BAZAMI-449508 format. One record per residue (C-alpha): residue number from 1; residue in three letters; x, y, z. Coordinates in Angstrom, 3 decimals, m for minus. Each point is the difference from the previous one (the first is absolute). Layout:
! BAZAMI-449508
num:NUM&residuo:Ala&px:X&py:Y&pz:Z
...
This chain:
! BAZAMI-449508
num:1&residuo:Met&px:97.812&py:100.790&pz:94.386
num:2&residuo:Ser&px:1.308&py:m3.367&pz:m0.279
num:3&residuo:Arg&px:2.690&py:m1.601&pz:m2.251
num:4&residuo:Ser&px:m0.304&py:m3.507&pz:1.831
num:5&residuo:Arg&px:m3.951&py:0.294&pz:m0.776
num:6&residuo:Ala&px:m1.280&py:1.913&pz:m3.718
num:7&residuo:Phe&px:m2.628&py:3.022&pz:0.638
num:8&residuo:Pro&px:m1.399&py:0.747&pz:3.596
num:9&residuo:Val&px:m3.019&py:0.746&pz:0.157
num:10&residuo:Arg&px:1.233&py:3.453&pz:1.257
num:11&residuo:Ala&px:1.273&py:2.540&pz:m1.253
num:12&residuo:Leu&px:4.104&py:m0.497&pz:m0.919
num:13&residuo:Cys&px:1.120&py:m0.273&pz:3.675
num:14&residuo:Leu&px:3.688&py:0.105&pz:0.641
num:15&residuo:Gly&px:0.100&py:m2.010&pz:3.199
num:16&residuo:Thr&px:m0.016&py:m3.538&pz:m2.258
num:17&residuo:Ala&px:2.404&py:0.916&pz:m3.101
num:18&residuo:Leu&px:3.255&py:m1.795&pz:1.034
num:19&residuo:Ala&px:0.449&py:m3.105&pz:m0.752
num:20&residuo:Trp&px:3.218&py:m0.692&pz:1.499
num:21&residuo:Leu&px:m1.795&py:m1.602&pz:3.251
num:22&residuo:Ala&px:1.156&py:m4.087&pz:m0.744
num:23&residuo:Pro&px:m1.372&py:m2.450&pz:2.101
num:24&residuo:Leu&px:2.871&py:m1.251&pz:2.495
num:25&residuo:Ala&px:2.262&py:m3.407&pz:m0.527
num:26&residuo:Ala&px:3.767&py:m1.190&pz:0.491
num:27&residuo:Leu&px:1.074&py:3.010&pz:1.521
num:28&residuo:Ala&px:4.069&py:0.563&pz:m1.601
num:29&residuo:Asp&px:1.847&py:m0.868&pz:4.123
num:30&residuo:Asp&px:0.990&py:3.820&pz:m0.402
num:31&residuo:Cys&px:m3.550&py:1.631&pz:m1.325
num:32&residuo:Pro&px:m1.265&py:1.505&pz:3.452
num:33&residuo:Ala&px:m2.651&py:m1.261&pz:2.172
num:34&residuo:Pro&px:m2.846&py:0.767&pz:0.590
num:35&residuo:Gly&px:m1.058&py:3.016&pz:2.727
num:36&residuo:Gln&px:3.501&py:1.624&pz:m1.192
num:37&residuo:Trp&px:0.666&py:2.997&pz:m1.693
num:38&residuo:Gln&px:2.235&py:0.452&pz:m3.399
num:39&residuo:Val&px:0.562&py:3.325&pz:m0.370
num:40&residuo:Ala&px:2.954&py:1.996&pz:m2.721
num:41&residuo:Gly&px:2.908&py:m2.167&pz:m1.004
num:42&residuo:Gly&px:m1.381&py:m2.899&pz:0.598
num:43&residuo:Glu&px:0.834&py:m0.181&pz:3.804
num:44&residuo:Thr&px:m3.016&py:m1.036&pz:2.712
num:45&residuo:Gln&px:m1.243&py:1.611&pz:2.769
num:46&residuo:Thr&px:m2.529&py:m1.212&pz:3.117
num:47&residuo:Thr&px:m3.686&py:1.479&pz:0.552
num:48&residuo:Ala&px:1.873&py:1.702&pz:3.488
num:49&residuo:Gly&px:2.670&py:1.595&pz:m1.459
num:50&residuo:Leu&px:m1.504&py:1.542&pz:m3.098
num:51&residuo:Met&px:m2.703&py:1.258&pz:1.812
num:52&residuo:Ala&px:2.068&py:2.054&pz:2.623
num:53&residuo:Glu&px:0.820&py:1.953&pz:m3.283
num:54&residuo:Leu&px:m2.799&py:0.201&pz:m1.859
num:55&residuo:Ala&px:m1.894&py:1.691&pz:2.677
num:56&residuo:Gly&px:2.021&py:2.267&pz:0.071
num:57&residuo:Ser&px:m1.387&py:0.986&pz:m3.945
num:58&residuo:Asp&px:m2.963&py:3.232&pz:m0.922
num:59&residuo:Val&px:m1.979&py:m3.174&pz:m2.104
num:60&residuo:Val&px:0.562&py:m3.709&pz:m0.668
num:61&residuo:Leu&px:m2.089&py:m1.718&pz:m3.107
num:62&residuo:Leu&px:m1.106&py:m3.155&pz:0.665
num:63&residuo:Gly&px:m0.311&py:m1.694&pz:m3.218
num:64&residuo:Glu&px:m3.052&py:m2.767&pz:m0.456
num:65&residuo:Gln&px:m2.148&py:m2.618&pz:m2.668
num:66&residuo:His&px:m2.982&py:1.482&pz:1.534
num:67&residuo:Asp&px:m1.637&py:m4.074&pz:0.042
num:68&residuo:Arg&px:3.126&py:m1.741&pz:1.615
num:69&residuo:Leu&px:m0.686&py:m0.996&pz:3.500
num:70&residuo:Asp&px:3.752&py:m0.093&pz:0.548
num:71&residuo:His&px:0.626&py:3.479&pz:m1.013
num:72&residuo:His&px:m2.427&py:1.168&pz:2.793
num:73&residuo:Arg&px:1.454&py:m1.730&pz:2.086
num:74&residuo:Trp&px:3.170&py:0.619&pz:m0.209
num:75&residuo:Gln&px:m0.962&py:4.078&pz:0.170
num:76&residuo:Leu&px:m1.979&py:m0.513&pz:2.832
num:77&residuo:His&px:3.035&py:m1.480&pz:2.153
num:78&residuo:Thr&px:2.050&py:2.927&pz:m1.761
num:79&residuo:Leu&px:m2.418&py:2.763&pz:0.457
num:80&residuo:Ala&px:0.560&py:m1.477&pz:4.491
num:81&residuo:Ala&px:4.046&py:m0.091&pz:m0.399
num:82&residuo:Leu&px:0.158&py:3.253&pz:m1.056
num:83&residuo:His&px:m2.441&py:1.366&pz:2.301
num:84&residuo:Ala&px:2.082&py:m1.301&pz:3.453
num:85&residuo:His&px:2.688&py:2.283&pz:m1.476
num:86&residuo:Arg&px:m2.315&py:3.091&pz:m0.768
num:87&residuo:Pro&px:m3.042&py:0.000&pz:1.374
num:88&residuo:Gly&px:m1.169&py:3.166&pz:m1.309
num:89&residuo:Met&px:m0.744&py:m1.561&pz:m3.488
num:90&residuo:Val&px:m3.385&py:0.374&pz:m2.576
num:91&residuo:Ile&px:m0.651&py:m2.757&pz:m1.772
num:92&residuo:Gly&px:m0.879&py:0.827&pz:m4.336
num:93&residuo:Leu&px:m2.732&py:m1.810&pz:m1.591
num:94&residuo:Glu&px:0.086&py:m0.209&pz:m4.070
num:95&residuo:Met&px:m3.589&py:m1.838&pz:0.284
num:96&residuo:Leu&px:m1.897&py:2.929&pz:1.357
num:97&residuo:Pro&px:m0.857&py:3.563&pz:m1.954
num:98&residuo:Arg&px:0.016&py:3.507&pz:2.103
num:99&residuo:Glu&px:m3.622&py:m0.365&pz:0.794
num:100&residuo:Ala&px:0.145&py:m3.143&pz:2.220
num:101&residuo:Gln&px:2.340&py:1.638&pz:2.536
num:102&residuo:Pro&px:m2.915&py:1.066&pz:2.236
num:103&residuo:Ala&px:m0.541&py:m4.100&pz:0.553
num:104&residuo:Leu&px:3.842&py:m0.435&pz:0.560
num:105&residuo:Asp&px:m0.133&py:2.255&pz:2.332
num:106&residuo:Ala&px:m3.036&py:m1.329&pz:1.648
num:107&residuo:Trp&px:1.689&py:m3.967&pz:0.204
num:108&residuo:Val&px:2.906&py:1.185&pz:1.677
num:109&residuo:Ala&px:m1.783&py:2.155&pz:2.534
num:110&residuo:Gly&px:m2.142&py:m3.205&pz:0.789
num:111&residuo:Glu&px:m3.243&py:0.768&pz:m1.416
num:112&residuo:Leu&px:m0.997&py:m2.394&pz:m2.509
num:113&residuo:Asp&px:0.047&py:m3.970&pz:m0.616
num:114&residuo:Glu&px:0.872&py:m1.348&pz:m2.347
num:115&residuo:Ala&px:m3.092&py:0.042&pz:m2.806
num:116&residuo:Ala&px:m0.041&py:3.967&pz:0.939
num:117&residuo:Leu&px:3.338&py:0.111&pz:m1.354
num:118&residuo:Leu&px:m0.658&py:m1.251&pz:m2.847
num:119&residuo:Glu&px:m2.877&py:2.162&pz:m0.626
num:120&residuo:Gln&px:1.091&py:2.958&pz:0.978
num:121&residuo:Ser&px:3.090&py:0.191&pz:m2.324
num:122&residuo:Asp&px:m1.281&py:m1.447&pz:m2.925
num:123&residuo:Trp&px:2.165&py:m2.412&pz:0.150
num:124&residuo:Tyr&px:m1.614&py:m2.518&pz:m2.501
num:125&residuo:Arg&px:m0.171&py:2.637&pz:m2.461
num:126&residuo:Ala&px:2.790&py:1.690&pz:0.478
num:127&residuo:Trp&px:2.570&py:m2.854&pz:0.270
num:128&residuo:Gly&px:m2.268&py:m3.341&pz:m1.432
num:129&residuo:Phe&px:2.944&py:m2.481&pz:2.026
num:130&residuo:Asp&px:m0.715&py:m2.138&pz:2.590
num:131&residuo:Pro&px:0.597&py:1.718&pz:3.503
num:132&residuo:Glu&px:0.171&py:m2.705&pz:1.830
num:133&residuo:Leu&px:3.685&py:m0.198&pz:m2.030
num:134&residuo:Tyr&px:0.264&py:3.866&pz:2.585
num:135&residuo:Leu&px:m2.355&py:m0.438&pz:2.425
num:136&residuo:Pro&px:3.017&py:m1.130&pz:2.479
num:137&residuo:Ile&px:2.255&py:3.503&pz:m1.061
num:138&residuo:Leu&px:m3.399&py:1.484&pz:0.478
num:139&residuo:His&px:0.017&py:m1.397&pz:3.517
num:140&residuo:Phe&px:3.680&py:0.529&pz:1.092
num:141&residuo:Ala&px:m0.454&py:3.840&pz:m0.911
num:142&residuo:Arg&px:m3.157&py:m0.003&pz:2.030
num:143&residuo:Met&px:1.986&py:m1.403&pz:3.221
num:144&residuo:Gln&px:2.691&py:1.457&pz:m0.042
num:145&residuo:Arg&px:m1.880&py:3.991&pz:m1.075
num:146&residuo:Ile&px:2.109&py:0.175&pz:m2.789
num:147&residuo:Pro&px:m1.680&py:2.733&pz:m2.589
num:148&residuo:Leu&px:m1.219&py:m1.656&pz:m3.864
num:149&residuo:Leu&px:0.387&py:1.988&pz:m2.238
num:150&residuo:Ala&px:m1.892&py:0.072&pz:m3.776
num:151&residuo:Leu&px:2.464&py:0.465&pz:m2.747
num:152&residuo:Asn&px:m1.995&py:m0.813&pz:m2.561
num:153&residuo:Val&px:m2.775&py:2.702&pz:m2.004
num:154&residuo:Thr&px:m3.002&py:m2.053&pz:m1.950
num:155&residuo:Pro&px:m0.285&py:m1.144&pz:m3.365
num:156&residuo:Ala&px:m2.131&py:3.385&pz:m1.044
num:157&residuo:Leu&px:2.608&py:1.872&pz:1.094
num:158&residuo:Arg&px:2.953&py:m1.383&pz:m1.450
num:159&residuo:Gly&px:m1.696&py:m0.744&pz:m3.567
num:160&residuo:Arg&px:m1.089&py:3.898&pz:0.499
num:161&residuo:Leu&px:3.584&py:1.496&pz:0.260
num:162&residuo:Ala&px:1.394&py:m2.820&pz:m2.626
num:163&residuo:Thr&px:m2.848&py:0.970&pz:m2.646
num:164&residuo:Glu&px:m1.109&py:3.583&pz:0.570
num:165&residuo:Gly&px:3.227&py:1.819&pz:1.215
num:166&residuo:Trp&px:1.497&py:0.912&pz:3.751
num:167&residuo:Glu&px:m0.954&py:4.463&pz:m0.627
num:168&residuo:Ala&px:m3.978&py:m1.997&pz:m0.766
num:169&residuo:Val&px:m0.078&py:m1.544&pz:3.570
num:170&residuo:Pro&px:0.192&py:2.557&pz:2.586
num:171&residuo:Ala&px:2.729&py:m1.171&pz:2.676
num:172&residuo:Gln&px:m2.299&py:0.381&pz:2.877
num:173&residuo:Glu&px:m1.883&py:m3.190&pz:m2.286
num:174&residuo:Arg&px:2.974&py:m1.709&pz:m0.464
num:175&residuo:Phe&px:1.480&py:0.133&pz:3.188
num:176&residuo:Gly&px:2.680&py:3.034&pz:0.078
num:177&residuo:Ile&px:1.626&py:m2.290&pz:m2.120
num:178&residuo:Thr&px:2.513&py:1.353&pz:m2.599
num:179&residuo:Pro&px:0.987&py:m1.722&pz:m3.959
num:180&residuo:Pro&px:1.741&py:m3.343&pz:0.672
num:181&residuo:Ala&px:4.263&py:0.340&pz:m1.613
num:182&residuo:Pro&px:m0.469&py:m1.726&pz:m3.055
num:183&residuo:Ala&px:0.477&py:m3.812&pz:m0.481
num:184&residuo:Pro&px:4.127&py:m0.577&pz:m0.475
num:185&residuo:Pro&px:0.954&py:m2.549&pz:m2.843
num:186&residuo:Ala&px:m0.270&py:m3.189&pz:1.946
num:187&residuo:Tyr&px:m3.390&py:0.151&pz:1.747
num:188&residuo:Arg&px:m1.299&py:1.457&pz:m3.299
num:189&residuo:Ala&px:0.933&py:m2.591&pz:m1.716
num:190&residuo:Ser&px:m1.084&py:m2.966&pz:2.646
num:191&residuo:Leu&px:m3.348&py:1.850&pz:0.651
num:192&residuo:Glu&px:0.330&py:m0.154&pz:m4.626
num:193&residuo:Ala&px:0.089&py:m3.492&pz:0.431
num:194&residuo:Ile&px:m2.503&py:m0.420&pz:2.544
num:195&residuo:Tyr&px:m2.495&py:1.763&pz:m2.505
num:196&residuo:Ala&px:0.561&py:m2.360&pz:m2.565
num:197&residuo:Gln&px:0.036&py:m2.878&pz:1.549
num:198&residuo:His&px:m3.733&py:0.884&pz:1.201
num:199&residuo:Ala&px:m0.871&py:2.256&pz:m3.201
num:200&residuo:Asp&px:0.550&py:m1.867&pz:m3.307
num:201&residuo:Arg&px:m0.842&py:3.459&pz:m1.629
num:202&residuo:Asp&px:3.020&py:1.243&pz:m1.966
num:203&residuo:Asp&px:m1.948&py:2.860&pz:m1.474
num:204&residuo:Glu&px:m1.112&py:1.974&pz:3.143
num:205&residuo:Ser&px:2.289&py:1.692&pz:1.403
num:206&residuo:Ala&px:m1.484&py:2.557&pz:2.037
num:207&residuo:Asp&px:m1.594&py:m3.105&pz:1.498
num:208&residuo:Leu&px:3.837&py:m0.232&pz:1.036
num:209&residuo:Glu&px:0.829&py:3.494&pz:1.365
num:210&residuo:Arg&px:m2.972&py:0.149&pz:2.032
num:211&residuo:Phe&px:0.674&py:m3.481&pz:1.806
num:212&residuo:Ile&px:3.627&py:1.106&pz:0.225
num:213&residuo:Ala&px:m1.487&py:3.150&pz:1.480
num:214&residuo:Ala&px:m2.337&py:m1.185&pz:2.438
num:215&residuo:Gln&px:2.579&py:m2.811&pz:1.326
num:216&residuo:Leu&px:2.213&py:3.518&pz:0.069
num:217&residuo:Val&px:m3.090&py:1.797&pz:2.266
num:218&residuo:Trp&px:0.065&py:m3.138&pz:2.254
num:219&residuo:Asp&px:4.036&py:0.422&pz:1.414
num:220&residuo:Arg&px:m0.506&py:3.402&pz:0.039
num:221&residuo:Ala&px:m2.876&py:m0.248&pz:2.048
num:222&residuo:Met&px:1.998&py:m2.499&pz:2.619
num:223&residuo:Ala&px:3.167&py:2.162&pz:m0.069
num:224&residuo:Thr&px:m1.737&py:3.170&pz:0.517
num:225&residuo:Ala&px:m1.886&py:m2.015&pz:2.765
num:226&residuo:Leu&px:3.100&py:m1.463&pz:1.778
num:227&residuo:Val&px:1.168&py:3.279&pz:m0.169
num:228&residuo:Asp&px:m2.142&py:1.927&pz:2.208
num:229&residuo:Ala&px:m0.379&py:m2.798&pz:2.334
num:230&residuo:Ala&px:3.881&py:0.143&pz:0.284
num:231&residuo:Ala&px:0.717&py:3.687&pz:0.806
num:232&residuo:Glu&px:m2.008&py:m0.927&pz:3.178
num:233&residuo:Gly&px:2.956&py:m1.366&pz:0.791
num:234&residuo:Ser&px:m0.818&py:m2.936&pz:0.411
num:235&residuo:Leu&px:0.989&py:m3.845&pz:m2.026
num:236&residuo:Val&px:m2.481&py:m0.335&pz:m2.257
num:237&residuo:Ala&px:m0.001&py:m3.759&pz:m1.893
num:238&residuo:Gly&px:m1.927&py:m0.698&pz:m3.211
num:239&residuo:Leu&px:m1.802&py:m2.797&pz:m0.919
num:240&residuo:Met&px:m0.281&py:m0.401&pz:m3.596
num:241&residuo:Gly&px:0.338&py:m1.943&pz:m2.963
num:242&residuo:Gln&px:3.372&py:m0.710&pz:m1.105
num:243&residuo:Gly&px:m0.149&py:1.144&pz:m3.657
num:244&residuo:His&px:m0.454&py:3.970&pz:2.005
num:245&residuo:Leu&px:3.472&py:m0.591&pz:1.512
num:246&residuo:Ala&px:2.677&py:m2.403&pz:m2.028
num:247&residuo:Asp&px:3.411&py:1.320&pz:m1.777
num:248&residuo:Gly&px:m0.905&py:3.845&pz:1.989
num:249&residuo:Asp&px:m3.386&py:0.445&pz:m2.438
num:250&residuo:Gly&px:m2.867&py:0.393&pz:1.191
num:251&residuo:Val&px:m0.740&py:1.654&pz:3.125
num:252&residuo:Pro&px:3.316&py:0.213&pz:0.953
num:253&residuo:Tyr&px:1.347&py:2.359&pz:m3.226
num:254&residuo:Gln&px:m2.981&py:2.202&pz:0.704
num:255&residuo:Leu&px:1.372&py:m0.120&pz:3.583
num:256&residuo:Asp&px:3.436&py:0.922&pz:m1.199
num:257&residuo:Asp&px:m2.062&py:2.779&pz:m2.036
num:258&residuo:Leu&px:m2.003&py:2.066&pz:2.311
num:259&residuo:Gly&px:3.351&py:m0.040&pz:2.171
num:260&residuo:Leu&px:m0.377&py:m2.732&pz:3.022
num:261&residuo:Gly&px:3.524&py:m2.339&pz:m0.809
num:262&residuo:Asp&px:m0.228&py:m2.259&pz:3.538
num:263&residuo:His&px:m1.609&py:m2.432&pz:m1.269
num:264&residuo:Arg&px:0.595&py:m3.645&pz:m0.456
num:265&residuo:Ser&px:m2.323&py:m2.713&pz:m1.824
num:266&residuo:Leu&px:m0.175&py:m3.940&pz:0.680
num:267&residuo:Leu&px:m1.566&py:m2.644&pz:m2.035
num:268&residuo:Pro&px:0.003&py:m3.743&pz:1.195
num:269&residuo:Trp&px:1.480&py:m3.002&pz:m1.666
num:270&residuo:Thr&px:m0.599&py:m3.510&pz:m0.147
num:271&residuo:Pro&px:3.683&py:m1.495&pz:m1.588
num:272&residuo:Gly&px:m0.520&py:m2.674&pz:m3.112
num:273&residuo:Pro&px:2.799&py:m2.898&pz:m0.342
num:274&residuo:Asp&px:2.115&py:2.322&pz:m1.003
num:275&residuo:Cys&px:0.098&py:2.697&pz:2.184
num:276&residuo:Gln&px:m0.197&py:3.049&pz:m1.919
num:277&residuo:Pro&px:m1.546&py:2.949&pz:1.445
num:278&residuo:Pro&px:m3.027&py:1.430&pz:m1.846
num:279&residuo:Ala&px:0.995&py:2.454&pz:m3.287
num:280&residuo:Ala&px:m2.119&py:2.891&pz:1.724
num:281&residuo:Arg&px:2.508&py:1.728&pz:2.301
num:282&residuo:Ala&px:m0.547&py:1.196&pz:3.638
num:283&residuo:Asp&px:1.368&py:1.259&pz:3.016
num:284&residuo:Ala&px:m0.236&py:m3.042&pz:1.743
num:285&residuo:Leu&px:m1.022&py:m3.319&pz:m1.005
num:286&residuo:Tyr&px:m2.104&py:m2.652&pz:2.895
num:287&residuo:Val&px:0.699&py:m3.876&pz:m0.732
num:288&residuo:Leu&px:m3.256&py:m1.309&pz:0.551
num:289&residuo:Gly&px:m0.460&py:m3.941&pz:0.472
num:290&residuo:Asp&px:m2.782&py:m2.476&pz:m1.368
num:291&residuo:Glu&px:m3.066&py:1.394&pz:1.030
num:292&residuo:Ser&px:m2.203&py:m1.465&pz:m3.584
num:293&residuo:Ala&px:m2.249&py:m2.181&pz:2.345
num:294&residuo:Phe&px:m1.147&py:3.514&pz:1.577
num:295&residuo:Gln&px:m1.074&py:1.252&pz:m2.613
num:296&residuo:Pro&px:m3.191&py:1.318&pz:m0.424
num:297&residuo:Pro&px:m1.750&py:m1.925&pz:m3.304
num:298&residuo:Glu&px:m0.230&py:1.543&pz:m3.138
num:299&residuo:Pro&px:m1.869&py:2.977&pz:m0.767
num:300&residuo:Pro&px:m3.118&py:m0.884&pz:m2.261
num:301&residuo:Arg&px:1.504&py:2.479&pz:m3.200
num:302&residuo:Leu&px:m2.422&py:1.676&pz:m2.573
num:303&residuo:Gly&px:3.042&py:0.836&pz:m2.795
num:304&residuo:Val&px:m0.769&py:3.434&pz:m0.861
num:305&residuo:Leu&px:1.338&py:2.809&pz:0.205
num:306&residuo:Ile&px:m2.270&py:2.867&pz:1.117
num:307&residuo:Gly&px:m0.735&py:3.658&pz:m0.124
num:308&residuo:Asp&px:m2.452&py:2.523&pz:1.123
num:309&residuo:His&px:m2.472&py:0.506&pz:m1.399
num:310&residuo:Ala&px:m3.045&py:2.437&pz:m0.091
num:311&residuo:Glu&px:m2.918&py:m3.000&pz:0.560
num:312&residuo:Gly&px:2.014&py:m2.068&pz:1.431
num:313&residuo:Val&px:3.468&py:m1.928&pz:m0.061
num:314&residuo:Leu&px:1.494&py:0.082&pz:m3.835
num:315&residuo:Val&px:1.650&py:m3.059&pz:m0.929
num:316&residuo:Gln&px:3.158&py:0.889&pz:m1.943
num:317&residuo:Gly&px:1.640&py:m3.701&pz:m1.010
num:318&residuo:Ile&px:m0.401&py:m3.489&pz:0.421
num:319&residuo:Ala&px:2.164&py:m2.150&pz:1.488
num:320&residuo:Pro&px:0.534&py:m3.533&pz:m2.684
num:321&residuo:Gly&px:m2.002&py:m3.456&pz:1.599
num:322&residuo:Ser&px:m0.760&py:2.064&pz:2.374
num:323&residuo:Val&px:m3.403&py:0.216&pz:1.992
num:324&residuo:Ala&px:m1.276&py:2.697&pz:m2.231
num:325&residuo:Glu&px:0.957&py:m0.768&pz:m2.774
num:326&residuo:Ala&px:m1.655&py:m2.856&pz:m0.018
num:327&residuo:Ala&px:m3.125&py:2.203&pz:0.964
num:328&residuo:Gly&px:m0.155&py:1.727&pz:m3.024
num:329&residuo:Leu&px:0.834&py:3.064&pz:1.838
num:330&residuo:Ala&px:1.916&py:2.358&pz:m2.510
num:331&residuo:Glu&px:2.291&py:3.090&pz:0.124
num:332&residuo:Gly&px:m2.141&py:3.055&pz:0.281
num:333&residuo:Asp&px:m2.958&py:m1.773&pz:1.612
num:334&residuo:Val&px:m1.153&py:1.821&pz:3.416
num:335&residuo:Ile&px:m0.912&py:m2.191&pz:2.949
num:336&residuo:Val&px:m3.662&py:2.074&pz:0.831
num:337&residuo:Thr&px:m0.653&py:m3.191&pz:3.133
num:338&residuo:Ala&px:2.078&py:m2.996&pz:1.303
num:339&residuo:Ala&px:m1.997&py:m2.238&pz:2.175
num:340&residuo:Gly&px:m3.181&py:2.880&pz:m0.143
num:341&residuo:Arg&px:2.492&py:2.835&pz:1.439
num:342&residuo:Pro&px:0.488&py:3.084&pz:m1.422
num:343&residuo:Met&px:3.330&py:0.337&pz:m1.788
num:344&residuo:Ala&px:1.867&py:3.768&pz:1.152
num:345&residuo:Gln&px:2.977&py:m0.528&pz:m0.492
num:346&residuo:Pro&px:2.940&py:m2.494&pz:0.223
num:347&residuo:Ala&px:0.279&py:m1.015&pz:3.459
num:348&residuo:Asp&px:m3.620&py:m1.141&pz:0.399
num:349&residuo:Leu&px:0.279&py:m2.556&pz:m2.856
num:350&residuo:Thr&px:3.620&py:m1.168&pz:1.772
num:351&residuo:Ala&px:m2.300&py:m0.285&pz:3.186
num:352&residuo:Val&px:m2.318&py:m2.286&pz:m1.295
num:353&residuo:Ile&px:2.576&py:m1.822&pz:m2.329
num:354&residuo:Gly&px:1.824&py:m0.797&pz:3.700
num:355&residuo:Arg&px:m3.053&py:m1.590&pz:1.027
num:356&residuo:Gln&px:m0.856&py:m1.850&pz:m2.635
num:357&residuo:Ala&px:0.206&py:m4.212&pz:0.838
num:358&residuo:Pro&px:1.611&py:m2.582&pz:m2.283
num:359&residuo:Gly&px:m2.181&py:m1.312&pz:m2.072
num:360&residuo:Thr&px:m3.068&py:1.871&pz:m0.352
num:361&residuo:Leu&px:m1.257&py:2.624&pz:m2.522
num:362&residuo:Leu&px:m0.410&py:3.475&pz:0.598
num:363&residuo:Pro&px:m2.226&py:2.260&pz:m1.910
num:364&residuo:Leu&px:1.485&py:2.868&pz:m1.937
num:365&residuo:Glu&px:m2.645&py:2.790&pz:m1.516
num:366&residuo:Ile&px:2.359&py:2.394&pz:m2.745
num:367&residuo:Arg&px:m0.969&py:2.594&pz:m2.436
num:368&residuo:Arg&px:1.182&py:m1.287&pz:m3.780
num:369&residuo:Asp&px:m0.234&py:2.511&pz:m2.504
num:370&residuo:Gly&px:m2.375&py:1.541&pz:1.708
num:371&residuo:Glu&px:m2.186&py:m2.608&pz:1.080
num:372&residuo:Arg&px:m0.163&py:m2.217&pz:2.922
num:373&residuo:Arg&px:0.877&py:m3.737&pz:0.377
num:374&residuo:Glu&px:0.426&py:m2.188&pz:2.872
num:375&residuo:Val&px:2.901&py:m2.477&pz:0.191
num:376&residuo:Leu&px:0.908&py:m2.823&pz:2.266
num:377&residuo:Ala&px:4.066&py:m0.406&pz:0.427
num:378&residuo:Arg&px:m0.349&py:m3.303&pz:1.133
num:379&residuo:Phe&px:3.254&py:m0.339&pz:2.857
num:380&residuo:Pro&px:2.171&py:m3.242&pz:m0.203
num:381&residuo:Pro&px:m0.343&py:m2.598&pz:3.223
num:382&residuo:Ser&px:3.549&py:0.099&pz:2.452
num:383&residuo:Ala&px:2.396&py:m1.546&pz:m0.531
num:384&residuo:Ser&px:m0.517&py:m2.427&pz:3.491
């Protein structure tokens, strides 16, 4: 989910929920320089000094905005620095569910090439963001034989736990994940704000509660995997959307509830001209330079809030002025096929949209009021 770009095609995701990353401009004289870290109290530290301290932690969380190339470069450099201090290390990935673990193990062991990894992990259905953003990190893990850990669970399991309840899903089917601690008031308020931005349906409080419940499942699943890995004695570095760790909410809050208190949260920060740190707090902020020239083009956006449905992908909301609105999609539609491909879950639609070229038409077969019909979604040409 993104506050800077309304309505991503995929289900709401906390990786792009914070909009405090302002473009770099002329900075105040006392602003930390790119490459420095700002810690509590406004003090600055070098990477060498901070990593020596962080390497003694049980868990270090590295937040990201999923489509930001500079964030993934920062993560790679930070992982390398941590590894230099503590080679006994594990890298946890929000991007993949538990079912992808065999593929990650085979990749680190050198048994798969990139194409096989993406296929066997079901990357495009599970995540949908461009794997090129993550492959340098995955190659680093492979070169150093650092175990990769799938932290997530599938949207289907999140949905079952959020709607059916924990007692309805056997422990073995939920990988032993326990019910999450309730959201603290500030975190709940932030989730409510995110939901309200993407769903203009004030009377559907039940949907809001399901959304919050699903996000808590997401946080708890990742926290549980991190705790289990840390119990083996390794430093566990978790890569995840910044909304899952900012302000000590989300995953850090669930880690505390699970009894693991030795964790630190890190976020990248691109200062604006006033050099004010972001409102979202972390244990340390890494100061980025201006990497905008290297940022990949904006991904295509259909402009819908989507969810699971027995017959395809359910349209739960439409962004004003979006491609979806122009195509005539409506809340309650079920997208059955996209570009002729059957849609079984939201990730299927995410993958198709992600490959859509600017200025092209995407045929969608939908079910509305019990009837099937075809709509054409026209994507705008590239701004360049």
